[in-house]
C-alpha positions in Angstrom: -4.9 17.1 15.2 -1.6 15.5 14.0 -2.8 12.1 15.0 -6.0 12.7 12.9 -4.0 13.5 9.9 -1.7 10.6 10.4 -4.7 8.2 10.7 -6.0 9.5 7.5 -2.7 9.1 5.8 -2.4 5.5 7.0 -5.9 4.7 6.0 -5.2 6.0 2.5 -1.9 4.1 2.3 -3.8 0.8 3.4 -6.5 1.5 0.8 -3.9 2.0 -1.9 -2.1 -1.3 -0.9 -5.4 -3.1 -0.8 -6.7 -1.9 -4.1 -3.3 -2.3 -5.7 -3.2 -5.9 -4.5 -6.6 -6.7 -6.0 -6.0 -4.9 -9.2 -2.5 -6.9 -9.6 -4.5 -10.3 -9.0 -7.1 -9.3 -11.7 -4.5 -8.0 -14.1 -2.4 -11.2 -13.7 -5.5 -13.3 -14.1 -6.2 -11.5 -17.4 -2.6 -11.9 -18.7 -2.8 -15.6 -17.6 -5.9 -16.4 -19.7 -4.2 -15.0 -22.8 -2.0 -12.1 -24.0 -4.1 -8.9 -23.4 -3.3 -5.4 -23.6 -6.0 -4.6 -21.0 -4.4 -7.2 -18.6 -0.9 -5.7 -19.2 -2.2 -2.1 -18.5 -4.1 -3.1 -15.5 -1.1 -4.9 -14.2 1.1 -1.8 -14.6 -1.5 0.4 -12.9 -1.7 -2.0 -9.9 2.0 -2.1 -9.5 2.0 1.8 -9.5 -0.6 1.7 -6.8 1.3 -0.8 -4.7 4.5 1.4 -5.1 2.4 4.4 -3.9 1.0 2.5 -1.0 4.5 1.3 0.2 6.0 4.8 -0.3 3.1 6.3 1.7 3.7 3.9 4.6 7.4 4.8 4.5 6.6 8.5 4.7 4.6 8.0 7.9 7.7 7.2 9.8 8.2 5.0 12.9 5.3 4.5 15.3 5.8 6.2 18.7 4.6 4.7 21.9 4.8 7.9 23.7 6.5 11.2 23.8 10.2 10.7 23.0 9.9 6.8 22.9 10.5 4.7 19.9 8.3 1.8 19.1 9.8 -1.6 20.2 9.5 -4.7 18.0 7.3 -7.5 19.6 9.1 -10.0 21.7 9.8 -13.2 19.8 
């Protein structure tokens, strides 16, 4: 049951990061075309979504390979 909640939380965090990234690109494109209040607002909302996604991933904690084991970084 806990792995199910973790999977759902990870999915939501990934969705926030992906959506925030797309919104950020769109907001920066609007601002790049010309000074626009809509572009500025969209950029700020996108940054908030990105911060939420990063925070959510941090709250998930380290990945575990098995009971009592810490995940090891991949070999170089």
